[in-house]
C-alpha positions in Angstrom: 105.9 109.5 92.3 105.3 109.4 96.1 102.3 107.9 97.7 99.7 110.6 98.3 97.0 108.3 99.7 98.2 108.7 103.3 100.3 111.1 105.4 104.0 110.5 105.4 105.6 109.7 108.8 109.1 110.4 107.7 110.7 113.0 110.0 111.8 116.3 108.5 115.4 117.5 108.9 114.2 120.7 110.6 112.7 118.6 113.4 116.2 118.5 114.9 115.9 121.1 117.8 119.7 121.3 118.2 120.4 122.9 114.8 122.9 125.7 115.0 122.7 129.3 113.8 124.8 128.6 110.7 122.0 126.2 109.5 118.9 127.9 111.0 119.4 131.5 110.0 119.5 131.1 106.2 116.7 128.6 106.4 114.4 131.0 108.3 115.1 133.7 105.7 114.2 131.3 102.8 111.0 130.1 104.5 109.9 133.7 104.8 110.3 134.1 101.1 108.2 131.0 100.5 105.4 132.3 102.7 105.4 135.6 100.8 105.4 134.0 97.4 102.7 131.5 98.2 100.3 133.8 100.2 100.7 132.0 103.5 99.9 135.1 105.6 96.5 135.5 103.9 95.2 132.5 105.8 95.6 134.6 109.0 94.2 137.9 107.6 91.2 136.0 106.3 90.7 134.3 109.7 91.0 137.5 111.6 88.1 139.0 109.6 85.9 136.3 111.2 87.2 136.8 114.7 86.4 139.7 117.1 90.0 141.0 117.5 90.1 143.6 120.2 92.7 145.8 121.9 94.7 144.1 124.6 94.4 140.6 123.1 97.4 138.2 123.1 98.0 136.1 120.0 100.5 133.3 120.3 102.2 131.6 117.3 103.2 128.0 118.2 106.2 126.7 116.2 106.9 130.3 115.3 110.3 129.5 113.7 111.9 132.8 112.7 108.9 134.8 113.7 107.9 136.1 110.2 104.2 135.6 110.8 104.4 137.5 114.1 106.1 140.5 112.4 103.6 140.5 109.6 100.7 140.4 112.0 102.2 143.1 114.2 102.4 145.4 111.2 98.8 144.5 110.4 97.7 145.4 113.9 99.6 148.7 113.8 97.8 149.6 110.5 94.5 148.7 112.1 95.3 150.8 115.2 95.0 147.7 117.4 97.2 147.3 120.5 97.9 143.6 120.5 100.5 141.4 122.2 102.2 138.6 120.3 104.0 135.6 121.8 106.1 133.3 119.7 106.8 129.7 120.9 109.4 127.4 119.5 111.4 124.4 120.8 114.5 125.3 118.8 116.7 127.7 120.7 118.5 129.1 117.7 115.2 129.8 115.9 114.1 131.8 119.0 117.4 133.7 118.9 116.9 134.5 115.2 113.3 135.6 115.8 114.2 137.9 118.7 116.8 139.6 116.6 114.4 140.1 113.7 111.7 141.4 116.0 113.9 144.0 117.8 111.8 146.8 116.4 108.6 145.2 117.6 108.2 145.6 121.4 104.8 144.0 121.2 106.4 140.7 120.3 107.9 138.4 122.9 109.1 134.8 122.8 109.0 131.6 124.8 111.5 128.8 124.3 109.5 125.7 124.9 108.1 122.4 123.6 104.5 123.3 122.9 103.2 120.2 124.7 105.2 121.1 127.9 103.8 122.6 131.1 105.3 126.0 130.2 102.1 126.7 128.3 99.1 127.0 130.6 95.3 126.8 130.2 93.8 130.1 128.9 97.2 131.8 128.7 96.5 133.4 125.4 93.4 134.8 123.6 94.1 133.3 120.2 96.6 130.5 119.3 97.8 130.3 115.8 100.3 128.1 113.9 101.7 128.2 110.4 103.0 125.1 108.6 103.6 123.5 112.1 100.9 120.9 112.9 101.9 118.6 110.0 105.1 117.9 111.9 103.0 115.8 114.3 101.8 112.3 113.7 98.0 111.8 114.1 97.9 110.8 117.8 100.2 113.8 118.8 98.3 116.1 116.4 95.1 115.4 118.4 97.0 116.2 121.7 98.5 119.3 120.1 95.1 120.7 118.9 93.5 119.9 122.3 96.2 121.8 124.1 96.0 124.7 121.7 92.3 125.0 122.4 92.9 124.7 126.1 95.5 127.4 126.1 93.3 130.0 124.3 90.2 131.9 125.5 88.9 132.7 122.0 90.0 130.6 119.0 92.7 128.5 117.4 93.8 129.3 113.8 95.8 126.6 112.0 97.5 127.3 108.7 98.7 124.1 107.1 99.2 122.2 103.9 96.9 120.3 101.6 98.6 117.1 100.5 98.4 117.1 96.7 100.6 116.1 93.8 100.5 119.6 92.2 101.6 121.2 95.5 104.5 118.7 95.8 105.7 119.3 92.2 105.3 123.0 92.5 107.2 123.5 95.7 109.9 121.2 94.4 110.4 123.3 91.3 110.3 126.6 93.3 112.8 125.6 95.9 115.1 124.1 93.2 115.2 127.5 91.5 115.8 129.8 94.5 116.9 127.8 97.5 120.5 127.3 98.5 119.6 124.9 101.3 119.4 121.2 100.8 117.3 121.1 103.9 114.7 123.4 102.5 114.6 121.5 99.2 114.1 118.2 101.1 111.8 119.4 103.8 109.5 121.5 101.6 108.4 118.5 99.6 108.3 116.2 102.6 106.1 118.8 104.3 103.5 118.4 101.5 103.6 114.6 102.0 103.0 115.1 105.7 100.1 117.5 104.9 96.3 116.7 105.1 93.2 116.1 103.1 90.0 117.7 104.2 88.6 114.4 105.3 91.7 113.5 107.4 91.4 116.8 109.2 87.7 116.3 109.9 88.3 112.8 111.1 91.1 114.0 113.4 88.9 116.8 114.8 86.2 114.3 115.5 88.6 112.1 117.4 89.7 115.1 119.4 86.1 115.8 120.3 86.0 119.1 118.5 82.8 120.1 116.6 82.8 123.9 116.5 85.2 124.8 113.7 85.4 126.0 110.1 87.7 124.5 107.5 88.5 126.3 104.3 90.9 125.7 101.4 93.0 128.6 100.4 95.7 129.3 97.8 98.3 128.0 97.5 97.2 124.6 98.7 96.7 125.7 102.3 94.0 124.7 104.8 92.6 127.4 107.1 91.2 125.7 110.2 89.5 127.9 112.7 88.5 126.2 116.0 86.2 128.3 118.2 86.5 128.1 122.0 82.9 128.5 123.2 81.3 130.7 120.6 81.7 131.6 116.9 80.7 130.1 113.6 79.3 126.6 113.3 81.1 123.7 111.7 81.6 124.0 107.9 
């Protein structure tokens, strides 16, 4: 049994930004299935109920991968009669190409090929910055820099959807991907992602080190953390 007492620092196979389409495309499709099965999008729907989403806002998904979260949220906005702009950001060129093709029927979605810590992303460029199963790719020091930059680049709030490191989550995702996944990378990285995930206390400690006090942290099924960081207003720390 792996060590669950601290975050793993082992790199994931998916962290190779040079992966080709023959590898990326089937992985992106499989990860979308995982998100649907495990309720990953509910983290955002729940968060948006606590945020004053208005017409004209721009929501940016950092580490967007295949863009599945953006498409789900664009459909949600259409149902709510909200005119929102969505911007996906990812450092893997083939993931951006895949996401653009999948979003061809969504003119409200655009993409930026960039390292999220680069100067391509500017202060107050977006209203809300979100991420899904992305921040665990960063070791603690870089996680702090990432969260600080996300907060700097938004005008309203940051919403982080990431993993709770827990033995049950590790076992469950291992069994699930063994059953349906054809990708050795997905089978490997899905379990490693859990090991790179967080406990509540770790997140609170990292936020304290980042100088962030105005946030809410909530556990959601299936073993997800919903972290909402408010820019200059909003709910107090919980």
